[in-house]
mmCIF file as Biopython writes it, N, C-alpha, C and O atoms, coordinates in Angstrom:
data_model
#
loop_
_atom_site.group_PDB
_atom_site.id
_atom_site.type_symbol
_atom_site.label_atom_id
_atom_site.label_alt_id
_atom_site.label_comp_id
_atom_site.label_asym_id
_atom_site.label_entity_id
_atom_site.label_seq_id
_atom_site.pdbx_PDB_ins_code
_atom_site.Cartn_x
_atom_site.Cartn_y
_atom_site.Cartn_z
_atom_site.occupancy
_atom_site.B_iso_or_equiv
_atom_site.auth_seq_id
_atom_site.auth_asym_id
_atom_site.pdbx_PDB_model_num
ATOM 1   N N  . MET A ? 1  ? 137.540 77.615  146.423 1.0 0.0 1  A 1 
ATOM 2   C CA . MET A ? 1  ? 138.672 76.739  146.678 1.0 0.0 1  A 1 
ATOM 3   C C  . MET A ? 1  ? 139.323 76.297  145.366 1.0 0.0 1  A 1 
ATOM 4   O O  . MET A ? 1  ? 140.547 76.201  145.271 1.0 0.0 1  A 1 
ATOM 5   N N  . ASP A ? 2  ? 138.491 76.029  144.358 1.0 0.0 2  A 1 
ATOM 6   C CA . ASP A ? 2  ? 139.040 75.624  143.066 1.0 0.0 2  A 1 
ATOM 7   C C  . ASP A ? 2  ? 139.847 76.750  142.432 1.0 0.0 2  A 1 
ATOM 8   O O  . ASP A ? 2  ? 140.842 76.512  141.749 1.0 0.0 2  A 1 
ATOM 9   N N  . TYR A ? 3  ? 139.397 77.983  142.673 1.0 0.0 3  A 1 
ATOM 10  C CA . TYR A ? 3  ? 140.120 79.139  142.145 1.0 0.0 3  A 1 
ATOM 11  C C  . TYR A ? 3  ? 141.520 79.212  142.747 1.0 0.0 3  A 1 
ATOM 12  O O  . TYR A ? 3  ? 142.490 79.488  142.041 1.0 0.0 3  A 1 
ATOM 13  N N  . CYS A ? 4  ? 141.624 78.966  144.049 1.0 0.0 4  A 1 
ATOM 14  C CA . CYS A ? 4  ? 142.933 78.984  144.708 1.0 0.0 4  A 1 
ATOM 15  C C  . CYS A ? 4  ? 143.826 77.863  144.187 1.0 0.0 4  A 1 
ATOM 16  O O  . CYS A ? 4  ? 145.015 78.071  143.946 1.0 0.0 4  A 1 
ATOM 17  N N  . LYS A ? 5  ? 143.256 76.684  144.015 1.0 0.0 5  A 1 
ATOM 18  C CA . LYS A ? 5  ? 144.030 75.567  143.485 1.0 0.0 5  A 1 
ATOM 19  C C  . LYS A ? 5  ? 144.523 75.860  142.077 1.0 0.0 5  A 1 
ATOM 20  O O  . LYS A ? 5  ? 145.640 75.491  141.713 1.0 0.0 5  A 1 
ATOM 21  N N  . ASN A ? 6  ? 143.691 76.520  141.289 1.0 0.0 6  A 1 
ATOM 22  C CA . ASN A ? 6  ? 144.068 76.862  139.921 1.0 0.0 6  A 1 
ATOM 23  C C  . ASN A ? 6  ? 145.233 77.850  139.920 1.0 0.0 6  A 1 
ATOM 24  O O  . ASN A ? 6  ? 146.182 77.694  139.152 1.0 0.0 6  A 1 
ATOM 25  N N  . ILE A ? 7  ? 145.162 78.855  140.772 1.0 0.0 7  A 1 
ATOM 26  C CA . ILE A ? 7  ? 146.246 79.841  140.864 1.0 0.0 7  A 1 
ATOM 27  C C  . ILE A ? 7  ? 147.531 79.181  141.346 1.0 0.0 7  A 1 
ATOM 28  O O  . ILE A ? 7  ? 148.609 79.449  140.815 1.0 0.0 7  A 1 
ATOM 29  N N  . ILE A ? 8  ? 147.416 78.324  142.345 1.0 0.0 8  A 1 
ATOM 30  C CA . ILE A ? 8  ? 148.603 77.639  142.862 1.0 0.0 8  A 1 
ATOM 31  C C  . ILE A ? 8  ? 149.200 76.735  141.796 1.0 0.0 8  A 1 
ATOM 32  O O  . ILE A ? 8  ? 150.421 76.673  141.650 1.0 0.0 8  A 1 
ATOM 33  N N  . ALA A ? 9  ? 148.358 76.038  141.054 1.0 0.0 9  A 1 
ATOM 34  C CA . ALA A ? 9  ? 148.853 75.160  139.992 1.0 0.0 9  A 1 
ATOM 35  C C  . ALA A ? 9  ? 149.567 75.954  138.904 1.0 0.0 9  A 1 
ATOM 36  O O  . ALA A ? 9  ? 150.597 75.515  138.392 1.0 0.0 9  A 1 
ATOM 37  N N  . LYS A ? 10 ? 149.026 77.123  138.547 1.0 0.0 10 A 1 
ATOM 38  C CA . LYS A ? 10 ? 149.689 77.964  137.542 1.0 0.0 10 A 1 
ATOM 39  C C  . LYS A ? 10 ? 151.032 78.472  138.062 1.0 0.0 10 A 1 
ATOM 40  O O  . LYS A ? 10 ? 152.018 78.512  137.326 1.0 0.0 10 A 1 
ATOM 41  N N  . PHE A ? 11 ? 151.060 78.858  139.334 1.0 0.0 11 A 1 
ATOM 42  C CA . PHE A ? 11 ? 152.318 79.338  139.915 1.0 0.0 11 A 1 
ATOM 43  C C  . PHE A ? 11 ? 153.360 78.231  139.966 1.0 0.0 11 A 1 
ATOM 44  O O  . PHE A ? 11 ? 154.535 78.471  139.688 1.0 0.0 11 A 1 
ATOM 45  N N  . ILE A ? 12 ? 152.945 77.040  140.314 1.0 0.0 12 A 1 
ATOM 46  C CA . ILE A ? 12 ? 153.873 75.904  140.370 1.0 0.0 12 A 1 
ATOM 47  C C  . ILE A ? 12 ? 154.409 75.591  138.975 1.0 0.0 12 A 1 
ATOM 48  O O  . ILE A ? 12 ? 155.600 75.326  138.813 1.0 0.0 12 A 1 
ATOM 49  N N  . SER A ? 13 ? 153.544 75.619  137.981 1.0 0.0 13 A 1 
ATOM 50  C CA . SER A ? 13 ? 154.022 75.327  136.627 1.0 0.0 13 A 1 
ATOM 51  C C  . SER A ? 13 ? 154.981 76.415  136.142 1.0 0.0 13 A 1 
ATOM 52  O O  . SER A ? 13 ? 155.948 76.120  135.440 1.0 0.0 13 A 1 
ATOM 53  N N  . ALA A ? 14 ? 154.719 77.665  136.512 1.0 0.0 14 A 1 
ATOM 54  C CA . ALA A ? 14 ? 155.638 78.742  136.136 1.0 0.0 14 A 1 
ATOM 55  C C  . ALA A ? 14 ? 156.988 78.568  136.823 1.0 0.0 14 A 1 
ATOM 56  O O  . ALA A ? 14 ? 158.028 78.828  136.218 1.0 0.0 14 A 1 
ATOM 57  N N  . MET A ? 15 ? 156.981 78.136  138.069 1.0 0.0 15 A 1 
ATOM 58  C CA . MET A ? 15 ? 158.234 77.924  138.786 1.0 0.0 15 A 1 
ATOM 59  C C  . MET A ? 15 ? 158.990 76.701  138.249 1.0 0.0 15 A 1 
ATOM 60  O O  . MET A ? 15 ? 160.219 76.656  138.303 1.0 0.0 15 A 1 
ATOM 61  N N  . GLN A ? 16 ? 158.257 75.719  137.736 1.0 0.0 16 A 1 
ATOM 62  C CA . GLN A ? 16 ? 158.924 74.566  137.148 1.0 0.0 16 A 1 
ATOM 63  C C  . GLN A ? 16 ? 159.575 74.924  135.819 1.0 0.0 16 A 1 
ATOM 64  O O  . GLN A ? 16 ? 160.624 74.379  135.476 1.0 0.0 16 A 1 
ATOM 65  N N  . LYS A ? 17 ? 158.965 75.830  135.073 1.0 0.0 17 A 1 
ATOM 66  C CA . LYS A ? 17 ? 159.553 76.262  133.802 1.0 0.0 17 A 1 
ATOM 67  C C  . LYS A ? 17 ? 160.794 77.115  134.036 1.0 0.0 17 A 1 
ATOM 68  O O  . LYS A ? 17 ? 161.750 77.056  133.263 1.0 0.0 17 A 1 
ATOM 69  N N  . ARG A ? 18 ? 160.776 77.903  135.100 1.0 0.0 18 A 1 
ATOM 70  C CA . ARG A ? 18 ? 161.900 78.786  135.447 1.0 0.0 18 A 1 
ATOM 71  C C  . ARG A ? 18 ? 162.304 78.514  136.886 1.0 0.0 18 A 1 
ATOM 72  O O  . ARG A ? 18 ? 161.903 79.255  137.784 1.0 0.0 18 A 1 
ATOM 73  N N  . PRO A ? 19 ? 163.091 77.463  137.129 1.0 0.0 19 A 1 
ATOM 74  C CA . PRO A ? 19 ? 163.359 77.042  138.511 1.0 0.0 19 A 1 
ATOM 75  C C  . PRO A ? 19 ? 164.163 78.037  139.341 1.0 0.0 19 A 1 
ATOM 76  O O  . PRO A ? 19 ? 164.062 78.023  140.568 1.0 0.0 19 A 1 
ATOM 77  N N  . GLY A ? 20 ? 164.947 78.887  138.717 1.0 0.0 20 A 1 
ATOM 78  C CA . GLY A ? 20 ? 165.751 79.817  139.497 1.0 0.0 20 A 1 
ATOM 79  C C  . GLY A ? 20 ? 165.095 81.161  139.726 1.0 0.0 20 A 1 
ATOM 80  O O  . GLY A ? 20 ? 165.680 82.033  140.369 1.0 0.0 20 A 1 
ATOM 81  N N  . LEU A ? 21 ? 163.884 81.346  139.209 1.0 0.0 21 A 1 
ATOM 82  C CA . LEU A ? 21 ? 163.229 82.650  139.288 1.0 0.0 21 A 1 
ATOM 83  C C  . LEU A ? 21 ? 162.912 83.048  140.721 1.0 0.0 21 A 1 
ATOM 84  O O  . LEU A ? 21 ? 163.110 84.207  141.088 1.0 0.0 21 A 1 
ATOM 85  N N  . LEU A ? 22 ? 162.428 82.126  141.536 1.0 0.0 22 A 1 
ATOM 86  C CA . LEU A ? 22 ? 162.096 82.452  142.918 1.0 0.0 22 A 1 
ATOM 87  C C  . LEU A ? 22 ? 163.340 82.833  143.706 1.0 0.0 22 A 1 
ATOM 88  O O  . LEU A ? 22 ? 163.296 83.744  144.532 1.0 0.0 22 A 1 
ATOM 89  N N  . ALA A ? 23 ? 164.437 82.152  143.459 1.0 0.0 23 A 1 
ATOM 90  C CA . ALA A ? 23 ? 165.681 82.487  144.141 1.0 0.0 23 A 1 
ATOM 91  C C  . ALA A ? 23 ? 166.175 83.871  143.741 1.0 0.0 23 A 1 
ATOM 92  O O  . ALA A ? 23 ? 166.662 84.625  144.583 1.0 0.0 23 A 1 
ATOM 93  N N  . VAL A ? 24 ? 166.052 84.204  142.465 1.0 0.0 24 A 1 
ATOM 94  C CA . VAL A ? 24 ? 166.468 85.525  141.992 1.0 0.0 24 A 1 
ATOM 95  C C  . VAL A ? 24 ? 165.586 86.609  142.599 1.0 0.0 24 A 1 
ATOM 96  O O  . VAL A ? 24 ? 166.092 87.646  143.028 1.0 0.0 24 A 1 
ATOM 97  N N  . LEU A ? 25 ? 164.269 86.386  142.641 1.0 0.0 25 A 1 
ATOM 98  C CA . LEU A ? 25 ? 163.365 87.357  143.237 1.0 0.0 25 A 1 
ATOM 99  C C  . LEU A ? 25 ? 163.650 87.549  144.723 1.0 0.0 25 A 1 
ATOM 100 O O  . LEU A ? 25 ? 163.616 88.674  145.221 1.0 0.0 25 A 1 
ATOM 101 N N  . ALA A ? 26 ? 163.928 86.470  145.423 1.0 0.0 26 A 1 
ATOM 102 C CA . ALA A ? 26 ? 164.245 86.575  146.851 1.0 0.0 26 A 1 
ATOM 103 C C  . ALA A ? 26 ? 165.556 87.341  147.061 1.0 0.0 26 A 1 
ATOM 104 O O  . ALA A ? 26 ? 165.661 88.149  147.984 1.0 0.0 26 A 1 
ATOM 105 N N  . PHE A ? 27 ? 166.544 87.091  146.214 1.0 0.0 27 A 1 
ATOM 106 C CA . PHE A ? 27 ? 167.811 87.808  146.329 1.0 0.0 27 A 1 
ATOM 107 C C  . PHE A ? 27 ? 167.630 89.294  146.049 1.0 0.0 27 A 1 
ATOM 108 O O  . PHE A ? 27 ? 168.149 90.135  146.784 1.0 0.0 27 A 1 
ATOM 109 N N  . LEU A ? 28 ? 166.893 89.620  144.987 1.0 0.0 28 A 1 
ATOM 110 C CA . LEU A ? 28 ? 166.677 91.027  144.646 1.0 0.0 28 A 1 
ATOM 111 C C  . LEU A ? 28 ? 165.881 91.758  145.719 1.0 0.0 28 A 1 
ATOM 112 O O  . LEU A ? 28 ? 166.153 92.923  146.010 1.0 0.0 28 A 1 
ATOM 113 N N  . SER A ? 29 ? 164.914 91.091  146.301 1.0 0.0 29 A 1 
ATOM 114 C CA . SER A ? 29 ? 164.164 91.747  147.366 1.0 0.0 29 A 1 
ATOM 115 C C  . SER A ? 29 ? 165.023 91.929  148.615 1.0 0.0 29 A 1 
ATOM 116 O O  . SER A ? 29 ? 164.843 92.899  149.351 1.0 0.0 29 A 1 
ATOM 117 N N  . GLY A ? 30 ? 165.942 91.020  148.859 1.0 0.0 30 A 1 
ATOM 118 C CA . GLY A ? 30 ? 166.874 91.196  149.964 1.0 0.0 30 A 1 
ATOM 119 C C  . GLY A ? 30 ? 167.804 92.376  149.744 1.0 0.0 30 A 1 
ATOM 120 O O  . GLY A ? 30 ? 168.062 93.147  150.668 1.0 0.0 30 A 1 
ATOM 121 N N  . VAL A ? 31 ? 168.305 92.519  148.535 1.0 0.0 31 A 1 
ATOM 122 C CA . VAL A ? 31 ? 169.161 93.661  148.206 1.0 0.0 31 A 1 
ATOM 123 C C  . VAL A ? 31 ? 168.376 94.964  148.324 1.0 0.0 31 A 1 
ATOM 124 O O  . VAL A ? 31 ? 168.879 95.954  148.855 1.0 0.0 31 A 1 
ATOM 125 N N  . ALA A ? 32 ? 167.140 94.956  147.826 1.0 0.0 32 A 1 
ATOM 126 C CA . ALA A ? 32 ? 166.310 96.162  147.913 1.0 0.0 32 A 1 
ATOM 127 C C  . ALA A ? 32 ? 166.008 96.522  149.363 1.0 0.0 32 A 1 
ATOM 128 O O  . ALA A ? 32 ? 166.027 97.699  149.723 1.0 0.0 32 A 1 
ATOM 129 N N  . SER A ? 33 ? 165.734 95.534  150.188 1.0 0.0 33 A 1 
ATOM 130 C CA . SER A ? 33 ? 165.455 95.835  151.592 1.0 0.0 33 A 1 
ATOM 131 C C  . SER A ? 33 ? 166.694 96.377  152.280 1.0 0.0 33 A 1 
ATOM 132 O O  . SER A ? 33 ? 166.588 97.255  153.137 1.0 0.0 33 A 1 
ATOM 133 N N  . PHE A ? 34 ? 167.866 95.873  151.923 1.0 0.0 34 A 1 
ATOM 134 C CA . PHE A ? 34 ? 169.106 96.386  152.504 1.0 0.0 34 A 1 
ATOM 135 C C  . PHE A ? 34 ? 169.327 97.845  152.097 1.0 0.0 34 A 1 
ATOM 136 O O  . PHE A ? 34 ? 169.741 98.664  152.917 1.0 0.0 34 A 1 
ATOM 137 N N  . ALA A ? 35 ? 169.052 98.163  150.846 1.0 0.0 35 A 1 
ATOM 138 C CA . ALA A ? 35 ? 169.287 99.520  150.349 1.0 0.0 35 A 1 
ATOM 139 C C  . ALA A ? 35 ? 168.250 100.513 150.874 1.0 0.0 35 A 1 
ATOM 140 O O  . ALA A ? 35 ? 168.565 101.689 151.060 1.0 0.0 35 A 1 
ATOM 141 N N  . LEU A ? 36 ? 167.034 100.061 151.113 1.0 0.0 36 A 1 
ATOM 142 C CA . LEU A ? 36 ? 165.957 100.979 151.461 1.0 0.0 36 A 1 
ATOM 143 C C  . LEU A ? 36 ? 165.596 101.007 152.940 1.0 0.0 36 A 1 
ATOM 144 O O  . LEU A ? 36 ? 164.683 101.735 153.329 1.0 0.0 36 A 1 
ATOM 145 N N  . VAL A ? 37 ? 166.271 100.254 153.752 1.0 0.0 37 A 1 
ATOM 146 C CA . VAL A ? 37 ? 165.863 100.142 155.156 1.0 0.0 37 A 1 
ATOM 147 C C  . VAL A ? 37 ? 165.977 101.481 155.884 1.0 0.0 37 A 1 
ATOM 148 O O  . VAL A ? 37 ? 165.166 101.755 156.769 1.0 0.0 37 A 1 
ATOM 149 N N  . ASP A ? 38 ? 166.943 102.312 155.546 1.0 0.0 38 A 1 
ATOM 150 C CA . ASP A ? 38 ? 167.086 103.603 156.201 1.0 0.0 38 A 1 
ATOM 151 C C  . ASP A ? 38 ? 166.258 104.694 155.533 1.0 0.0 38 A 1 
ATOM 152 O O  . ASP A ? 38 ? 165.999 105.731 156.143 1.0 0.0 38 A 1 
ATOM 153 N N  . ARG A ? 39 ? 165.849 104.479 154.315 1.0 0.0 39 A 1 
ATOM 154 C CA . ARG A ? 39 ? 165.180 105.544 153.566 1.0 0.0 39 A 1 
ATOM 155 C C  . ARG A ? 39 ? 163.675 105.569 153.775 1.0 0.0 39 A 1 
ATOM 156 O O  . ARG A ? 39 ? 163.113 106.611 154.111 1.0 0.0 39 A 1 
ATOM 157 N N  . LYS A ? 40 ? 163.028 104.449 153.582 1.0 0.0 40 A 1 
ATOM 158 C CA . LYS A ? 40 ? 161.566 104.406 153.674 1.0 0.0 40 A 1 
ATOM 159 C C  . LYS A ? 40 ? 161.159 103.226 154.544 1.0 0.0 40 A 1 
ATOM 160 O O  . LYS A ? 40 ? 161.243 102.069 154.132 1.0 0.0 40 A 1 
ATOM 161 N N  . GLU A ? 41 ? 160.727 103.535 155.727 1.0 0.0 41 A 1 
ATOM 162 C CA . GLU A ? 41 ? 160.377 102.481 156.667 1.0 0.0 41 A 1 
ATOM 163 C C  . GLU A ? 41 ? 159.158 101.686 156.204 1.0 0.0 41 A 1 
ATOM 164 O O  . GLU A ? 41 ? 159.134 100.463 156.348 1.0 0.0 41 A 1 
ATOM 165 N N  . SER A ? 42 ? 158.153 102.354 155.655 1.0 0.0 42 A 1 
ATOM 166 C CA . SER A ? 42 ? 156.936 101.649 155.247 1.0 0.0 42 A 1 
ATOM 167 C C  . SER A ? 42 ? 157.222 100.685 154.088 1.0 0.0 42 A 1 
ATOM 168 O O  . SER A ? 42 ? 156.694 99.574  154.062 1.0 0.0 42 A 1 
ATOM 169 N N  . PHE A ? 43 ? 158.052 101.106 153.139 1.0 0.0 43 A 1 
ATOM 170 C CA . PHE A ? 43 ? 158.400 100.226 152.022 1.0 0.0 43 A 1 
ATOM 171 C C  . PHE A ? 43 ? 159.239 99.046  152.502 1.0 0.0 43 A 1 
ATOM 172 O O  . PHE A ? 43 ? 159.110 97.935  151.986 1.0 0.0 43 A 1 
ATOM 173 N N  . SER A ? 44 ? 160.087 99.287  153.479 1.0 0.0 44 A 1 
ATOM 174 C CA . SER A ? 44 ? 160.895 98.201  154.034 1.0 0.0 44 A 1 
ATOM 175 C C  . SER A ? 44 ? 160.017 97.158  154.719 1.0 0.0 44 A 1 
ATOM 176 O O  . SER A ? 44 ? 160.328 95.967  154.693 1.0 0.0 44 A 1 
ATOM 177 N N  . GLN A ? 45 ? 158.936 97.599  155.323 1.0 0.0 45 A 1 
ATOM 178 C CA . GLN A ? 45 ? 158.011 96.652  155.951 1.0 0.0 45 A 1 
ATOM 179 C C  . GLN A ? 45 ? 157.345 95.771  154.901 1.0 0.0 45 A 1 
ATOM 180 O O  . GLN A ? 45 ? 157.157 94.576  155.127 1.0 0.0 45 A 1 
ATOM 181 N N  . VAL A ? 46 ? 156.987 96.346  153.763 1.0 0.0 46 A 1 
ATOM 182 C CA . VAL A ? 46 ? 156.388 95.569  152.675 1.0 0.0 46 A 1 
ATOM 183 C C  . VAL A ? 46 ? 157.386 94.536  152.159 1.0 0.0 46 A 1 
ATOM 184 O O  . VAL A ? 46 ? 157.026 93.385  151.914 1.0 0.0 46 A 1 
ATOM 185 N N  . ILE A ? 47 ? 158.624 94.948  151.999 1.0 0.0 47 A 1 
ATOM 186 C CA . ILE A ? 47 ? 159.659 94.022  151.526 1.0 0.0 47 A 1 
ATOM 187 C C  . ILE A ? 47 ? 159.878 92.903  152.538 1.0 0.0 47 A 1 
ATOM 188 O O  . ILE A ? 47 ? 160.047 91.746  152.155 1.0 0.0 47 A 1 
ATOM 189 N N  . ALA A ? 48 ? 159.878 93.238  153.820 1.0 0.0 48 A 1 
ATOM 190 C CA . ALA A ? 48 ? 160.061 92.213  154.854 1.0 0.0 48 A 1 
ATOM 191 C C  . ALA A ? 48 ? 158.919 91.201  154.834 1.0 0.0 48 A 1 
ATOM 192 O O  . ALA A ? 48 ? 159.151 90.005  155.008 1.0 0.0 48 A 1 
ATOM 193 N N  . ILE A ? 49 ? 157.701 91.663  154.624 1.0 0.0 49 A 1 
ATOM 194 C CA . ILE A ? 49 ? 156.562 90.745  154.533 1.0 0.0 49 A 1 
ATOM 195 C C  . ILE A ? 49 ? 156.693 89.857  153.296 1.0 0.0 49 A 1 
ATOM 196 O O  . ILE A ? 49 ? 156.407 88.662  153.358 1.0 0.0 49 A 1 
ATOM 197 N N  . PHE A ? 50 ? 157.124 90.437  152.173 1.0 0.0 50 A 1 
ATOM 198 C CA . PHE A ? 50 ? 157.341 89.646  150.962 1.0 0.0 50 A 1 
ATOM 199 C C  . PHE A ? 50 ? 158.415 88.578  151.184 1.0 0.0 50 A 1 
ATOM 200 O O  . PHE A ? 50 ? 158.266 87.441  150.737 1.0 0.0 50 A 1 
ATOM 201 N N  . LEU A ? 51 ? 159.489 88.945  151.872 1.0 0.0 51 A 1 
ATOM 202 C CA . LEU A ? 51 ? 160.542 87.974  152.163 1.0 0.0 51 A 1 
ATOM 203 C C  . LEU A ? 51 ? 160.025 86.852  153.049 1.0 0.0 51 A 1 
ATOM 204 O O  . LEU A ? 51 ? 160.389 85.691  152.864 1.0 0.0 51 A 1 
ATOM 205 N N  . LEU A ? 52 ? 159.181 87.196  154.007 1.0 0.0 52 A 1 
ATOM 206 C CA . LEU A ? 52 ? 158.608 86.172  154.880 1.0 0.0 52 A 1 
ATOM 207 C C  . LEU A ? 52 ? 157.758 85.200  154.078 1.0 0.0 52 A 1 
ATOM 208 O O  . LEU A ? 52 ? 157.862 83.987  154.259 1.0 0.0 52 A 1 
ATOM 209 N N  . PHE A ? 53 ? 156.914 85.730  153.187 1.0 0.0 53 A 1 
ATOM 210 C CA . PHE A ? 53 ? 156.072 84.849  152.374 1.0 0.0 53 A 1 
ATOM 211 C C  . PHE A ? 53 ? 156.896 84.008  151.400 1.0 0.0 53 A 1 
ATOM 212 O O  . PHE A ? 53 ? 156.565 82.846  151.164 1.0 0.0 53 A 1 
ATOM 213 N N  . SER A ? 54 ? 157.954 84.567  150.837 1.0 0.0 54 A 1 
ATOM 214 C CA . SER A ? 54 ? 158.786 83.765  149.930 1.0 0.0 54 A 1 
ATOM 215 C C  . SER A ? 54 ? 159.528 82.678  150.705 1.0 0.0 54 A 1 
ATOM 216 O O  . SER A ? 54 ? 159.745 81.587  150.178 1.0 0.0 54 A 1 
ATOM 217 N N  . TRP A ? 55 ? 159.917 82.960  151.942 1.0 0.0 55 A 1 
ATOM 218 C CA . TRP A ? 55 ? 160.566 81.944  152.771 1.0 0.0 55 A 1 
ATOM 219 C C  . TRP A ? 55 ? 159.580 80.839  153.111 1.0 0.0 55 A 1 
ATOM 220 O O  . TRP A ? 55 ? 159.921 79.658  153.052 1.0 0.0 55 A 1 
ATOM 221 N N  . LEU A ? 56 ? 158.353 81.222  153.467 1.0 0.0 56 A 1 
ATOM 222 C CA . LEU A ? 56 ? 157.331 80.217  153.755 1.0 0.0 56 A 1 
ATOM 223 C C  . LEU A ? 56 ? 157.019 79.381  152.513 1.0 0.0 56 A 1 
ATOM 224 O O  . LEU A ? 56 ? 156.799 78.174  152.611 1.0 0.0 56 A 1 
ATOM 225 N N  . TRP A ? 57 ? 157.002 80.030  151.347 1.0 0.0 57 A 1 
ATOM 226 C CA . TRP A ? 57 ? 156.747 79.291  150.109 1.0 0.0 57 A 1 
ATOM 227 C C  . TRP A ? 57 ? 157.828 78.234  149.877 1.0 0.0 57 A 1 
ATOM 228 O O  . TRP A ? 57 ? 157.520 77.111  149.476 1.0 0.0 57 A 1 
ATOM 229 N N  . LEU A ? 58 ? 159.069 78.582  150.122 1.0 0.0 58 A 1 
ATOM 230 C CA . LEU A ? 58 ? 160.149 77.614  149.938 1.0 0.0 58 A 1 
ATOM 231 C C  . LEU A ? 58 ? 159.991 76.423  150.880 1.0 0.0 58 A 1 
ATOM 232 O O  . LEU A ? 58 ? 160.356 75.300  150.532 1.0 0.0 58 A 1 
ATOM 233 N N  . ILE A ? 59 ? 159.459 76.664  152.050 1.0 0.0 59 A 1 
ATOM 234 C CA . ILE A ? 59 ? 159.277 75.581  153.019 1.0 0.0 59 A 1 
ATOM 235 C C  . ILE A ? 59 ? 158.147 74.640  152.602 1.0 0.0 59 A 1 
ATOM 236 O O  . ILE A ? 59 ? 158.291 73.421  152.697 1.0 0.0 59 A 1 
ATOM 237 N N  . ILE A ? 60 ? 157.017 75.199  152.139 1.0 0.0 60 A 1 
ATOM 238 C CA . ILE A ? 60 ? 155.850 74.361  151.865 1.0 0.0 60 A 1 
ATOM 239 C C  . ILE A ? 60 ? 155.670 74.025  150.381 1.0 0.0 60 A 1 
ATOM 240 O O  . ILE A ? 60 ? 154.631 73.496  149.986 1.0 0.0 60 A 1 
ATOM 241 N N  . ASP A ? 61 ? 156.668 74.325  149.569 1.0 0.0 61 A 1 
ATOM 242 C CA . ASP A ? 61 ? 156.562 74.112  148.126 1.0 0.0 61 A 1 
ATOM 243 C C  . ASP A ? 61 ? 156.271 72.654  147.772 1.0 0.0 61 A 1 
ATOM 244 O O  . ASP A ? 61 ? 155.332 72.381  147.024 1.0 0.0 61 A 1 
ATOM 245 N N  . ASN A ? 62 ? 157.040 71.737  148.283 1.0 0.0 62 A 1 
ATOM 246 C CA . ASN A ? 62 ? 156.845 70.327  147.940 1.0 0.0 62 A 1 
ATOM 247 C C  . ASN A ? 62 ? 155.507 69.808  148.456 1.0 0.0 62 A 1 
ATOM 248 O O  . ASN A ? 62 ? 154.836 69.032  147.776 1.0 0.0 62 A 1 
ATOM 249 N N  . TRP A ? 63 ? 155.121 70.231  149.645 1.0 0.0 63 A 1 
ATOM 250 C CA . TRP A ? 63 ? 153.853 69.788  150.209 1.0 0.0 63 A 1 
ATOM 251 C C  . TRP A ? 63 ? 152.685 70.264  149.360 1.0 0.0 63 A 1 
ATOM 252 O O  . TRP A ? 63 ? 151.767 69.492  149.083 1.0 0.0 63 A 1 
ATOM 253 N N  . LEU A ? 64 ? 152.706 71.522  148.945 1.0 0.0 64 A 1 
ATOM 254 C CA . LEU A ? 64 ? 151.633 72.053  148.109 1.0 0.0 64 A 1 
ATOM 255 C C  . LEU A ? 64 ? 151.590 71.375  146.746 1.0 0.0 64 A 1 
ATOM 256 O O  . LEU A ? 64 ? 150.507 71.094  146.230 1.0 0.0 64 A 1 
ATOM 257 N N  . ARG A ? 65 ? 152.734 71.112  146.164 1.0 0.0 65 A 1 
ATOM 258 C CA . ARG A ? 65 ? 152.780 70.460  144.866 1.0 0.0 65 A 1 
ATOM 259 C C  . ARG A ? 65 ? 152.135 69.084  144.933 1.0 0.0 65 A 1 
ATOM 260 O O  . ARG A ? 65 ? 151.399 68.698  144.024 1.0 0.0 65 A 1 
ATOM 261 N N  . ASP A ? 66 ? 152.404 68.343  145.997 1.0 0.0 66 A 1 
ATOM 262 C CA . ASP A ? 66 ? 151.804 67.024  146.149 1.0 0.0 66 A 1 
ATOM 263 C C  . ASP A ? 66 ? 150.288 67.114  146.338 1.0 0.0 66 A 1 
ATOM 264 O O  . ASP A ? 66 ? 149.551 66.285  145.804 1.0 0.0 66 A 1 
ATOM 265 N N  . LYS A ? 67 ? 149.824 68.094  147.078 1.0 0.0 67 A 1 
ATOM 266 C CA . LYS A ? 67 ? 148.386 68.248  147.316 1.0 0.0 67 A 1 
ATOM 267 C C  . LYS A ? 67 ? 147.641 68.666  146.059 1.0 0.0 67 A 1 
ATOM 268 O O  . LYS A ? 67 ? 146.533 68.186  145.819 1.0 0.0 67 A 1 
ATOM 269 N N  . VAL A ? 68 ? 148.216 69.541  145.255 1.0 0.0 68 A 1 
ATOM 270 C CA . VAL A ? 68 ? 147.552 70.021  144.044 1.0 0.0 68 A 1 
ATOM 271 C C  . VAL A ? 68 ? 147.516 68.930  142.988 1.0 0.0 68 A 1 
ATOM 272 O O  . VAL A ? 68 ? 146.502 68.759  142.311 1.0 0.0 68 A 1 
ATOM 273 N N  . GLU A ? 69 ? 148.603 68.195  142.840 1.0 0.0 69 A 1 
ATOM 274 C CA . GLU A ? 69 ? 148.642 67.126  141.829 1.0 0.0 69 A 1 
ATOM 275 C C  . GLU A ? 69 ? 147.772 65.968  142.273 1.0 0.0 69 A 1 
ATOM 276 O O  . GLU A ? 69 ? 147.667 64.967  141.564 1.0 0.0 69 A 1 
#
């Protein structure tokens, strides 16, 4: 459990240093999924899962930050 908290704390500090990085990554993955949806179905599924996790992260970001601190 401490290992997970440590990883989450490092990720939060990285996002605080670069606040727009998550938004840029989400945008780029959206563009990539749009471009690759007809070409490679399996890769598009991976991108869709990544988008889902990034969306969930945006929702629970403040809650996790409060719990870790």
